[in-house]
C-alpha positions as protocol buffer text, in pm:
chain_id: "A"
residue {
  index: 1
  type: MET
  ca { x: 0 y: 0 z: 0 }
}
residue {
  index: 2
  type: LYS
  ca { x: 147 y: 335 z: -102 }
}
residue {
  index: 3
  type: VAL
  ca { x: 158 y: 583 z: 186 }
}
residue {
  index: 4
  type: SER
  ca { x: 206 y: 957 z: 158 }
}
residue {
  index: 5
  type: ILE
  ca { x: 138 y: 1265 z: 369 }
}
residue {
  index: 6
  type: LEU
  ca { x: -43 y: 1566 z: 224 }
}
residue {
  index: 7
  type: ALA
  ca { x: 132 y: 1858 z: 392 }
}
residue {
  index: 8
  type: ALA
  ca { x: -113 y: 2125 z: 278 }
}
residue {
  index: 9
  type: SER
  ca { x: -409 y: 1928 z: 406 }
}
residue {
  index: 10
  type: VAL
  ca { x: -236 y: 1859 z: 735 }
}
residue {
  index: 11
  type: PHE
  ca { x: -155 y: 2228 z: 777 }
}
residue {
  index: 12
  type: ALA
  ca { x: -513 y: 2334 z: 705 }
}
residue {
  index: 13
  type: ILE
  ca { x: -657 y: 2074 z: 942 }
}
residue {
  index: 14
  type: THR
  ca { x: -405 y: 2159 z: 1214 }
}
residue {
  index: 15
  type: ALA
  ca { x: -497 y: 2526 z: 1193 }
}
residue {
  index: 16
  type: ALA
  ca { x: -867 y: 2457 z: 1224 }
}
residue {
  index: 17
  type: MET
  ca { x: -881 y: 2162 z: 1463 }
}
residue {
  index: 18
  type: PRO
  ca { x: -723 y: 2036 z: 1785 }
}
residue {
  index: 19
  type: SER
  ca { x: -401 y: 1836 z: 1765 }
}
residue {
  index: 20
  type: TYR
  ca { x: -435 y: 1468 z: 1676 }
}
residue {
  index: 21
  type: SER
  ca { x: -77 y: 1380 z: 1764 }
}
residue {
  index: 22
  type: ALA
  ca { x: -206 y: 1096 z: 1983 }
}
residue {
  index: 23
  type: VAL
  ca { x: -282 y: 899 z: 1667 }
}
residue {
  index: 24
  type: ASN
  ca { x: 2 y: 670 z: 1566 }
}
residue {
  index: 25
  type: TYR
  ca { x: -7 y: 717 z: 1190 }
}
residue {
  index: 26
  type: THR
  ca { x: 260 y: 458 z: 1126 }
}
residue {
  index: 27
  type: GLU
  ca { x: 65 y: 195 z: 1317 }
}
residue {
  index: 28
  type: LEU
  ca { x: -261 y: 301 z: 1153 }
}
residue {
  index: 29
  type: GLY
  ca { x: -100 y: 280 z: 810 }
}
residue {
  index: 30
  type: GLU
  ca { x: 17 y: -75 z: 880 }
}
residue {
  index: 31
  type: GLU
  ca { x: -328 y: -175 z: 1002 }
}
residue {
  index: 32
  type: LEU
  ca { x: -487 y: -25 z: 693 }
}
residue {
  index: 33
  type: GLU
  ca { x: -248 y: -223 z: 473 }
}
residue {
  index: 34
  type: ILE
  ca { x: -381 y: -541 z: 629 }
}
residue {
  index: 35
  type: MET
  ca { x: -745 y: -430 z: 597 }
}
residue {
  index: 36
  type: ASN
  ca { x: -678 y: -319 z: 239 }
}
residue {
  index: 37
  type: SER
  ca { x: -541 y: -663 z: 154 }
}
residue {
  index: 38
  type: VAL
  ca { x: -835 y: -840 z: 319 }
}
residue {
  index: 39
  type: LEU
  ca { x: -1091 y: -631 z: 133 }
}
residue {
  index: 40
  type: GLU
  ca { x: -911 y: -656 z: -200 }
}
residue {
  index: 41
  type: THR
  ca { x: -895 y: -1035 z: -181 }
}
residue {
  index: 42
  type: SER
  ca { x: -1258 y: -1065 z: -74 }
}
residue {
  index: 43
  type: LEU
  ca { x: -1397 y: -828 z: -335 }
}
residue {
  index: 44
  type: ARG
  ca { x: -1187 y: -967 z: -619 }
}
residue {
  index: 45
  type: GLN
  ca { x: -1297 y: -1324 z: -553 }
}
residue {
  index: 46
  type: SER
  ca { x: -1664 y: -1234 z: -509 }
}
residue {
  index: 47
  type: SER
  ca { x: -1690 y: -1035 z: -836 }
}
residue {
  index: 48
  type: GLU
  ca { x: -1528 y: -1283 z: -1075 }
}
residue {
  index: 49
  type: SER
  ca { x: -1862 y: -1397 z: -1217 }
}
residue {
  index: 50
  type: GLU
  ca { x: -2044 y: -1064 z: -1193 }
}
residue {
  index: 51
  type: ALA
  ca { x: -2125 y: -821 z: -1475 }
}
residue {
  index: 52
  type: ILE
  ca { x: -1960 y: -551 z: -1262 }
}
residue {
  index: 53
  type: ARG
  ca { x: -1602 y: -642 z: -1175 }
}
residue {
  index: 54
  type: PHE
  ca { x: -1375 y: -529 z: -892 }
}
residue {
  index: 55
  type: ARG
  ca { x: -1054 y: -368 z: -1022 }
}
residue {
  index: 56
  type: GLY
  ca { x: -858 y: -231 z: -726 }
}
residue {
  index: 57
  type: LEU
  ca { x: -843 y: -44 z: -396 }
}
residue {
  index: 58
  type: ASP
  ca { x: -723 y: 303 z: -301 }
}
residue {
  index: 59
  type: THR
  ca { x: -708 y: 406 z: 65 }
}
residue {
  index: 60
  type: SER
  ca { x: -667 y: 744 z: 233 }
}
residue {
  index: 61
  type: TYR
  ca { x: -706 y: 871 z: 591 }
}
residue {
  index: 62
  type: LEU
  ca { x: -869 y: 1205 z: 667 }
}
residue {
  index: 63
  type: ALA
  ca { x: -789 y: 1381 z: 993 }
}
residue {
  index: 64
  type: GLY
  ca { x: -1106 y: 1420 z: 1192 }
}
residue {
  index: 65
  type: GLN
  ca { x: -1296 y: 1226 z: 926 }
}
residue {
  index: 66
  type: GLY
  ca { x: -1148 y: 881 z: 887 }
}
residue {
  index: 67
  type: VAL
  ca { x: -1014 y: 638 z: 632 }
}
residue {
  index: 68
  type: VAL
  ca { x: -1132 y: 618 z: 272 }
}
residue {
  index: 69
  type: PHE
  ca { x: -1113 y: 291 z: 79 }
}
residue {
  index: 70
  type: GLU
  ca { x: -1170 y: 347 z: -292 }
}
residue {
  index: 71
  type: VAL
  ca { x: -1263 y: 38 z: -488 }
}
residue {
  index: 72
  type: ALA
  ca { x: -1225 y: 66 z: -865 }
}
residue {
  index: 73
  type: THR
  ca { x: -1465 y: -145 z: -1068 }
}
residue {
  index: 74
  type: SER
  ca { x: -1563 y: -180 z: -1430 }
}
residue {
  index: 75
  type: ARG
  ca { x: -1870 y: -292 z: -1616 }
}
residue {
  index: 76
  type: GLY
  ca { x: -1900 y: -548 z: -1889 }
}
residue {
  index: 77
  type: THR
  ca { x: -2216 y: -582 z: -2096 }
}
residue {
  index: 78
  type: TRP
  ca { x: -2449 y: -561 z: -1792 }
}
residue {
  index: 79
  type: GLY
  ca { x: -2546 y: -922 z: -1853 }
}
residue {
  index: 80
  type: LEU
  ca { x: -2712 y: -849 z: -2185 }
}
residue {
  index: 81
  type: ASP
  ca { x: -2787 y: -1151 z: -2401 }
}
residue {
  index: 82
  type: PHE
  ca { x: -2953 y: -988 z: -2699 }
}
residue {
  index: 83
  type: ASP
  ca { x: -2830 y: -833 z: -3023 }
}
residue {
  index: 84
  type: LEU
  ca { x: -2759 y: -489 z: -2879 }
}
residue {
  index: 85
  type: ARG
  ca { x: -2460 y: -638 z: -2697 }
}
residue {
  index: 86
  type: GLN
  ca { x: -2252 y: -550 z: -3004 }
}
residue {
  index: 87
  type: PHE
  ca { x: -2297 y: -182 z: -2925 }
}
residue {
  index: 88
  type: ILE
  ca { x: -2165 y: -209 z: -2567 }
}
residue {
  index: 89
  type: PRO
  ca { x: -1786 y: -186 z: -2535 }
}
residue {
  index: 90
  type: SER
  ca { x: -1597 y: -377 z: -2270 }
}
residue {
  index: 91
  type: ALA
  ca { x: -1449 y: -155 z: -2004 }
}
residue {
  index: 92
  type: PRO
  ca { x: -1067 y: -137 z: -2012 }
}
residue {
  index: 93
  type: GLU
  ca { x: -857 y: -233 z: -1714 }
}
residue {
  index: 94
  type: ALA
  ca { x: -810 y: 67 z: -1485 }
}
residue {
  index: 95
  type: PRO
  ca { x: -464 y: 115 z: -1329 }
}
residue {
  index: 96
  type: LEU
  ca { x: -465 y: 85 z: -952 }
}
residue {
  index: 97
  type: PRO
  ca { x: -448 y: 436 z: -802 }
}
residue {
  index: 98
  type: PRO
  ca { x: -201 y: 509 z: -521 }
}
residue {
  index: 99
  type: ILE
  ca { x: -322 y: 459 z: -163 }
}
residue {
  index: 100
  type: ILE
  ca { x: -271 y: 766 z: 53 }
}
residue {
  index: 101
  type: VAL
  ca { x: -262 y: 766 z: 432 }
}
residue {
  index: 102
  type: GLY
  ca { x: -288 y: 1129 z: 534 }
}
residue {
  index: 103
  type: ASP
  ca { x: -233 y: 1305 z: 864 }
}
residue {
  index: 104
  type: GLY
  ca { x: -524 y: 1343 z: 1106 }
}
residue {
  index: 105
  type: GLU
  ca { x: -775 y: 1127 z: 1291 }
}
residue {
  index: 106
  type: HIS
  ca { x: -1127 y: 1028 z: 1362 }
}
residue {
  index: 107
  type: ASN
  ca { x: -1322 y: 817 z: 1101 }
}
residue {
  index: 108
  type: LEU
  ca { x: -1268 y: 524 z: 870 }
}
residue {
  index: 109
  type: VAL
  ca { x: -1402 y: 582 z: 522 }
}
residue {
  index: 110
  type: PHE
  ca { x: -1391 y: 313 z: 252 }
}
residue {
  index: 111
  type: GLU
  ca { x: -1446 y: 473 z: -85 }
}
residue {
  index: 112
  type: VAL
  ca { x: -1536 y: 247 z: -374 }
}
residue {
  index: 113
  type: GLU
  ca { x: -1465 y: 403 z: -710 }
}
residue {
  index: 114
  type: GLN
  ca { x: -1605 y: 269 z: -1031 }
}
residue {
  index: 115
  type: GLU
  ca { x: -1389 y: 344 z: -1335 }
}
residue {
  index: 116
  type: TRP
  ca { x: -1670 y: 322 z: -1591 }
}
residue {
  index: 117
  type: GLU
  ca { x: -1790 y: 677 z: -1655 }
}
residue {
  index: 118
  type: HIS
  ca { x: -1631 y: 652 z: -1996 }
}
residue {
  index: 119
  type: VAL
  ca { x: -1793 y: 312 z: -2046 }
}
residue {
  index: 120
  type: ILE
  ca { x: -2134 y: 468 z: -1985 }
}
residue {
  index: 121
  type: GLU
  ca { x: -2060 y: 738 z: -2239 }
}
residue {
  index: 122
  type: GLU
  ca { x: -1936 y: 487 z: -2498 }
}
residue {
  index: 123
  type: THR
  ca { x: -2236 y: 265 z: -2436 }
}
residue {
  index: 124
  type: VAL
  ca { x: -2480 y: 555 z: -2461 }
}
residue {
  index: 125
  type: ARG
  ca { x: -2318 y: 668 z: -2785 }
}
residue {
  index: 126
  type: GLY
  ca { x: -2340 y: 314 z: -2921 }
}
residue {
  index: 127
  type: PHE
  ca { x: -2707 y: 283 z: -2834 }
}
residue {
  index: 128
  type: GLU
  ca { x: -2778 y: 632 z: -2964 }
}
residue {
  index: 129
  type: GLU
  ca { x: -2613 y: 547 z: -3295 }
}
residue {
  index: 130
  type: ALA
  ca { x: -2806 y: 222 z: -3328 }
}
residue {
  index: 131
  type: PHE
  ca { x: -3134 y: 383 z: -3227 }
}
residue {
  index: 132
  type: ARG
  ca { x: -3067 y: 683 z: -3450 }
}
residue {
  index: 133
  type: GLU
  ca { x: -3057 y: 447 z: -3747 }
}
residue {
  index: 134
  type: VAL
  ca { x: -3388 y: 296 z: -3640 }
}
residue {
  index: 135
  type: HIS
  ca { x: -3536 y: 643 z: -3588 }
}
residue {
  index: 136
  type: GLU
  ca { x: -3422 y: 744 z: -3937 }
}
residue {
  index: 137
  type: GLN
  ca { x: -3579 y: 431 z: -4077 }
}
residue {
  index: 138
  type: MET
  ca { x: -3904 y: 501 z: -3890 }
}
residue {
  index: 139
  type: ARG
  ca { x: -3893 y: 861 z: -4009 }
}
residue {
  index: 140
  type: ASP
  ca { x: -3856 y: 749 z: -4372 }
}
residue {
  index: 141
  type: VAL
  ca { x: -4137 y: 497 z: -4338 }
}
residue {
  index: 142
  type: ARG
  ca { x: -4371 y: 749 z: -4177 }
}
residue {
  index: 143
  type: ALA
  ca { x: -4272 y: 1004 z: -4443 }
}
residue {
  index: 144
  type: ASP
  ca { x: -4374 y: 754 z: -4711 }
}
residue {
  index: 145
  type: ALA
  ca { x: -4702 y: 697 z: -4526 }
}
residue {
  index: 146
  type: ARG
  ca { x: -4767 y: 1072 z: -4517 }
}
residue {
  index: 147
  type: GLU
  ca { x: -4694 y: 1099 z: -4888 }
}
residue {
  index: 148
  type: ILE
  ca { x: -4943 y: 823 z: -4954 }
}
residue {
  index: 149
  type: SER
  ca { x: -5197 y: 1013 z: -4742 }
}
residue {
  index: 150
  type: TRP
  ca { x: -5146 y: 1314 z: -4967 }
}
residue {
  index: 151
  type: GLU
  ca { x: -5198 y: 1096 z: -5277 }
}
residue {
  index: 152
  type: VAL
  ca { x: -5514 y: 950 z: -5123 }
}
residue {
  index: 153
  type: ARG
  ca { x: -5651 y: 1300 z: -5058 }
}
residue {
  index: 154
  type: GLU
  ca { x: -5578 y: 1397 z: -5417 }
}
residue {
  index: 155
  type: LEU
  ca { x: -5758 y: 1090 z: -5552 }
}
residue {
  index: 156
  type: GLU
  ca { x: -6053 y: 1153 z: -5318 }
}
residue {
  index: 157
  type: ARG
  ca { x: -6070 y: 1510 z: -5447 }
}
residue {
  index: 158
  type: ARG
  ca { x: -6052 y: 1381 z: -5806 }
}
residue {
  index: 159
  type: LYS
  ca { x: -6326 y: 1131 z: -5724 }
}
residue {
  index: 160
  type: ARG
  ca { x: -6554 y: 1405 z: -5590 }
}
residue {
  index: 161
  type: ASP
  ca { x: -6494 y: 1620 z: -5898 }
}
residue {
  index: 162
  type: LEU
  ca { x: -6581 y: 1332 z: -6131 }
}
residue {
  index: 163
  type: ASN
  ca { x: -6899 y: 1250 z: -5939 }
}
residue {
  index: 164
  type: PHE
  ca { x: -7002 y: 1615 z: -5958 }
}
residue {
  index: 165
  type: GLU
  ca { x: -6932 y: 1623 z: -6332 }
}
residue {
  index: 166
  type: ALA
  ca { x: -7130 y: 1302 z: -6388 }
}
residue {
  index: 167
  type: ARG
  ca { x: -7450 y: 1478 z: -6270 }
}
residue {
  index: 168
  type: THR
  ca { x: -7469 y: 1688 z: -6587 }
}
residue {
  index: 169
  type: ALA
  ca { x: -7267 y: 1476 z: -6832 }
}
residue {
  index: 170
  type: ASP
  ca { x: -7413 y: 1297 z: -7135 }
}
residue {
  index: 171
  type: GLU
  ca { x: -7424 y: 920 z: -7150 }
}
residue {
  index: 172
  type: GLU
  ca { x: -7094 y: 880 z: -7332 }
}
residue {
  index: 173
  type: ARG
  ca { x: -6912 y: 1104 z: -7083 }
}
residue {
  index: 174
  type: LYS
  ca { x: -7078 y: 925 z: -6793 }
}
residue {
  index: 175
  type: ARG
  ca { x: -6934 y: 596 z: -6918 }
}
residue {
  index: 176
  type: GLU
  ca { x: -6587 y: 756 z: -6934 }
}
residue {
  index: 177
  type: ILE
  ca { x: -6627 y: 899 z: -6585 }
}
residue {
  index: 178
  type: GLN
  ca { x: -6739 y: 560 z: -6450 }
}
residue {
  index: 179
  type: ALA
  ca { x: -6427 y: 396 z: -6595 }
}
residue {
  index: 180
  type: ASP
  ca { x: -6211 y: 665 z: -6436 }
}
residue {
  index: 181
  type: LEU
  ca { x: -6386 y: 618 z: -6101 }
}
residue {
  index: 182
  type: GLU
  ca { x: -6327 y: 242 z: -6110 }
}
residue {
  index: 183
  type: GLU
  ca { x: -5955 y: 301 z: -6172 }
}
residue {
  index: 184
  type: ILE
  ca { x: -5945 y: 552 z: -5887 }
}
residue {
  index: 185
  type: GLU
  ca { x: -6113 y: 304 z: -5650 }
}
residue {
  index: 186
  type: ILE
  ca { x: -5854 y: 39 z: -5737 }
}
residue {
  index: 187
  type: GLU
  ca { x: -5568 y: 287 z: -5688 }
}
residue {
  index: 188
  type: LEU
  ca { x: -5718 y: 409 z: -5360 }
}
residue {
  index: 189
  type: ALA
  ca { x: -5747 y: 55 z: -5230 }
}
residue {
  index: 190
  type: ASN
  ca { x: -5382 y: -17 z: -5318 }
}
residue {
  index: 191
  type: LEU
  ca { x: -5262 y: 309 z: -5162 }
}
residue {
  index: 192
  type: LYS
  ca { x: -5455 y: 253 z: -4840 }
}
residue {
  index: 193
  type: LEU
  ca { x: -5322 y: -101 z: -4813 }
}
residue {
  index: 194
  type: ARG
  ca { x: -4966 y: 25 z: -4862 }
}
residue {
  index: 195
  type: GLN
  ca { x: -5026 y: 302 z: -4611 }
}
residue {
  index: 196
  type: GLN
  ca { x: -5150 y: 51 z: -4353 }
}
residue {
  index: 197
  type: GLU
  ca { x: -4844 y: -172 z: -4412 }
}
residue {
  index: 198
  type: LEU
  ca { x: -4605 y: 121 z: -4368 }
}
residue {
  index: 199
  type: THR
  ca { x: -4778 y: 238 z: -4050 }
}
residue {
  index: 200
  type: GLU
  ca { x: -4773 y: -110 z: -3900 }
}
residue {
  index: 201
  type: TYR
  ca { x: -4406 y: -152 z: -3991 }
}
residue {
  index: 202
  type: ALA
  ca { x: -4316 y: 180 z: -3827 }
}
residue {
  index: 203
  type: ASP
  ca { x: -4513 y: 82 z: -3517 }
}
residue {
  index: 204
  type: THR
  ca { x: -4327 y: -250 z: -3505 }
}
residue {
  index: 205
  type: LEU
  ca { x: -3989 y: -79 z: -3530 }
}
residue {
  index: 206
  type: GLU
  ca { x: -4084 y: 159 z: -3252 }
}
residue {
  index: 207
  type: ALA
  ca { x: -4210 y: -120 z: -3027 }
}
residue {
  index: 208
  type: GLU
  ca { x: -3895 y: -328 z: -3085 }
}
residue {
  index: 209
  type: GLN
  ca { x: -3673 y: -33 z: -3004 }
}
residue {
  index: 210
  type: LYS
  ca { x: -3866 y: 39 z: -2685 }
}
residue {
  index: 211
  type: ALA
  ca { x: -3843 y: -327 z: -2582 }
}
residue {
  index: 212
  type: GLN
  ca { x: -3467 y: -327 z: -2640 }
}
residue {
  index: 213
  type: ILE
  ca { x: -3421 y: -17 z: -2428 }
}
residue {
  index: 214
  type: GLU
  ca { x: -3633 y: -162 z: -2148 }
}
residue {
  index: 215
  type: LYS
  ca { x: -3442 y: -491 z: -2162 }
}
residue {
  index: 216
  type: GLN
  ca { x: -3110 y: -310 z: -2144 }
}
residue {
  index: 217
  type: GLN
  ca { x: -3228 y: -102 z: -1850 }
}
residue {
  index: 218
  type: GLN
  ca { x: -3356 y: -411 z: -1670 }
}
residue {
  index: 219
  type: ALA
  ca { x: -3027 y: -593 z: -1731 }
}
residue {
  index: 220
  type: ARG
  ca { x: -2838 y: -303 z: -1582 }
}
residue {
  index: 221
  type: LEU
  ca { x: -3065 y: -288 z: -1278 }
}
residue {
  index: 222
  type: GLU
  ca { x: -3017 y: -661 z: -1222 }
}
residue {
  index: 223
  type: ALA
  ca { x: -2639 y: -624 z: -1256 }
}
residue {
  index: 224
  type: ASP
  ca { x: -2640 y: -338 z: -1005 }
}
residue {
  index: 225
  type: LYS
  ca { x: -2857 y: -535 z: -763 }
}
residue {
  index: 226
  type: ALA
  ca { x: -2636 y: -844 z: -784 }
}
residue {
  index: 227
  type: PHE
  ca { x: -2317 y: -646 z: -736 }
}
residue {
  index: 228
  type: LEU
  ca { x: -2454 y: -447 z: -443 }
}
residue {
  index: 229
  type: ALA
  ca { x: -2579 y: -760 z: -268 }
}
residue {
  index: 230
  type: THR
  ca { x: -2234 y: -919 z: -294 }
}
residue {
  index: 231
  type: PHE
  ca { x: -2051 y: -598 z: -210 }
}
residue {
  index: 232
  type: GLU
  ca { x: -2259 y: -526 z: 100 }
}
residue {
  index: 233
  type: GLU
  ca { x: -2223 y: -885 z: 216 }
}
residue {
  index: 234
  type: GLN
  ca { x: -1844 y: -866 z: 180 }
}
residue {
  index: 235
  type: ILE
  ca { x: -1794 y: -532 z: 356 }
}
residue {
  index: 236
  type: GLY
  ca { x: -2031 y: -633 z: 637 }
}
residue {
  index: 237
  type: ASP
  ca { x: -1849 y: -963 z: 685 }
}
residue {
  index: 238
  type: SER
  ca { x: -1506 y: -793 z: 668 }
}
residue {
  index: 239
  type: LEU
  ca { x: -1597 y: -528 z: 927 }
}
residue {
  index: 240
  type: CYS
  ca { x: -1748 y: -783 z: 1165 }
}
residue {
  index: 241
  type: ARG
  ca { x: -1443 y: -1012 z: 1137 }
}
residue {
  index: 242
  type: PHE
  ca { x: -1157 y: -766 z: 1108 }
}
residue {
  index: 243
  type: GLY
  ca { x: -1295 y: -428 z: 1223 }
}
residue {
  index: 244
  type: ALA
  ca { x: -1127 y: -467 z: 1562 }
}
residue {
  index: 245
  type: GLY
  ca { x: -790 y: -478 z: 1388 }
}
residue {
  index: 246
  type: LEU
  ca { x: -786 y: -101 z: 1339 }
}
residue {
  index: 247
  type: ARG
  ca { x: -674 y: -32 z: 1692 }
}
residue {
  index: 248
  type: ALA
  ca { x: -490 y: 288 z: 1602 }
}
residue {
  index: 249
  type: LEU
  ca { x: -810 y: 447 z: 1475 }
}
residue {
  index: 250
  type: PRO
  ca { x: -980 y: 666 z: 1739 }
}
residue {
  index: 251
  type: ARG
  ca { x: -1301 y: 506 z: 1862 }
}
residue {
  index: 252
  type: ASP
  ca { x: -1521 y: 807 z: 1793 }
}
residue {
  index: 253
  type: GLU
  ca { x: -1452 y: 795 z: 1419 }
}
residue {
  index: 254
  type: HIS
  ca { x: -1659 y: 635 z: 1145 }
}
residue {
  index: 255
  type: ILE
  ca { x: -1599 y: 377 z: 875 }
}
residue {
  index: 256
  type: SER
  ca { x: -1743 y: 474 z: 540 }
}
residue {
  index: 257
  type: PHE
  ca { x: -1754 y: 302 z: 203 }
}
residue {
  index: 258
  type: VAL
  ca { x: -1810 y: 507 z: -111 }
}
residue {
  index: 259
  type: LEU
  ca { x: -1902 y: 343 z: -439 }
}
residue {
  index: 260
  type: LYS
  ca { x: -1803 y: 626 z: -669 }
}
residue {
  index: 261
  type: ASN
  ca { x: -2007 y: 686 z: -981 }
}
residue {
  index: 262
  type: PHE
  ca { x: -2204 y: 369 z: -918 }
}
residue {
  index: 263
  type: GLU
  ca { x: -2544 y: 514 z: -1001 }
}
residue {
  index: 264
  type: VAL
  ca { x: -2667 y: 739 z: -1279 }
}
residue {
  index: 265
  type: ASN
  ca { x: -2934 y: 1001 z: -1221 }
}
residue {
  index: 266
  type: GLU
  ca { x: -3210 y: 1110 z: -1458 }
}
residue {
  index: 267
  type: LYS
  ca { x: -2966 y: 1347 z: -1630 }
}
residue {
  index: 268
  type: ARG
  ca { x: -2727 y: 1058 z: -1697 }
}
residue {
  index: 269
  type: LYS
  ca { x: -2480 y: 1199 z: -1448 }
}
residue {
  index: 270
  type: PRO
  ca { x: -2289 y: 951 z: -1229 }
}
residue {
  index: 271
  type: GLN
  ca { x: -2353 y: 953 z: -855 }
}
residue {
  index: 272
  type: ASP
  ca { x: -2171 y: 800 z: -559 }
}
residue {
  index: 273
  type: ARG
  ca { x: -2332 y: 546 z: -329 }
}
residue {
  index: 274
  type: VAL
  ca { x: -2212 y: 605 z: 26 }
}
residue {
  index: 275
  type: TYR
  ca { x: -2217 y: 379 z: 334 }
}
residue {
  index: 276
  type: VAL
  ca { x: -2127 y: 526 z: 674 }
}
residue {
  index: 277
  type: PHE
  ca { x: -2071 y: 300 z: 977 }
}
residue {
  index: 278
  type: THR
  ca { x: -2001 y: 394 z: 1338 }
}
residue {
  index: 279
  type: GLN
  ca { x: -1724 y: 215 z: 1521 }
}
residue {
  index: 280
  type: ALA
  ca { x: -1962 y: 149 z: 1809 }
}
residue {
  index: 281
  type: ASN
  ca { x: -2183 y: -60 z: 1580 }
}
residue {
  index: 282
  type: ILE
  ca { x: -1881 y: -232 z: 1431 }
}
residue {
  index: 283
  type: ARG
  ca { x: -1755 y: -330 z: 1777 }
}
residue {
  index: 284
  type: GLU
  ca { x: -2096 y: -478 z: 1857 }
}
residue {
  index: 285
  type: CYS
  ca { x: -2077 y: -686 z: 1542 }
}
residue {
  index: 286
  type: VAL
  ca { x: -1719 y: -795 z: 1620 }
}
residue {
  index: 287
  type: GLN
  ca { x: -1842 y: -902 z: 1963 }
}
residue {
  index: 288
  type: GLU
  ca { x: -2133 y: -1086 z: 1795 }
}
residue {
  index: 289
  type: LYS
  ca { x: -2391 y: -869 z: 1969 }
}
residue {
  index: 290
  type: ILE
  ca { x: -2541 y: -783 z: 1629 }
}
residue {
  index: 291
  type: SER
  ca { x: -2523 y: -956 z: 1290 }
}
residue {
  index: 292
  type: ALA
  ca { x: -2358 y: -827 z: 974 }
}
residue {
  index: 293
  type: ASP
  ca { x: -2706 y: -770 z: 828 }
}
residue {
  index: 294
  type: LYS
  ca { x: -2800 y: -559 z: 1130 }
}
residue {
  index: 295
  type: LEU
  ca { x: -2475 y: -365 z: 1094 }
}
residue {
  index: 296
  type: LEU
  ca { x: -2569 y: -280 z: 737 }
}
residue {
  index: 297
  type: GLU
  ca { x: -2920 y: -179 z: 845 }
}
residue {
  index: 298
  type: GLN
  ca { x: -2769 y: 67 z: 1093 }
}
residue {
  index: 299
  type: ALA
  ca { x: -2540 y: 223 z: 834 }
}
residue {
  index: 300
  type: VAL
  ca { x: -2627 y: 558 z: 679 }
}
residue {
  index: 301
  type: VAL
  ca { x: -2664 y: 491 z: 305 }
}
residue {
  index: 302
  type: TYR
  ca { x: -2723 y: 763 z: 46 }
}
residue {
  index: 303
  type: SER
  ca { x: -2647 y: 869 z: -308 }
}
residue {
  index: 304
  type: PHE
  ca { x: -2468 y: 1191 z: -386 }
}
């Protein structure tokens, strides 16, 4: 685990807060190395078969705030098994970021970072390109249908004119008009049939596109749900088994996990998913007074 001290941050914190010299940063750094290794092994093994994969850990300690564990992950195809998979790129391996143990005290923060913002963008562009082609096809089909509607209106107008003329025409002209009307009826029937076919085809394209989008969204939700279930199980188990190993961490600090950019809001902007645990609750779990599930229930969880 790479350890470094951020002098500017330490200076700013020292100026604004009481001294935290009682914290043994060397000892805390060594303890965090062990915890980092435990978490990395657990998360890597548990995500091998998931659509969202664990990629690496980054740890930092914030004076008066705690320790931050950043877990880099990447997404595959979100478990898609239909044709649109070809438009979803595989996420590249992300290099492991350096782990920083800074000066200060009070709180353990695990921050999980997902290196797939660019994957989202690439995927969105791929879907947009594919759907743009379908939209263009639907636009052309509906344009043809509208043109046929115009032709139908013209024939209907021609039909009305001929019927009006037939009222005062002689017998010979009436026979000519009747022949013209029969041809118009045949042409109208063909045009309306073609118009119906085009409209139904456009509706089918639109319905298929909507179904593909919904299937992709559902696949992503299922991938998120599966990953979160495994992730929460692993961090809960790790805290309950090894949380007592961070003896150098002041007892009034918190342990927080942050899944960075794990969720996407309605504006397609990535959001973090944050878990905040108190050491008091962790100690109860270590002492088997509460279960790992109860520990997770007591955590503050939010998106930001």
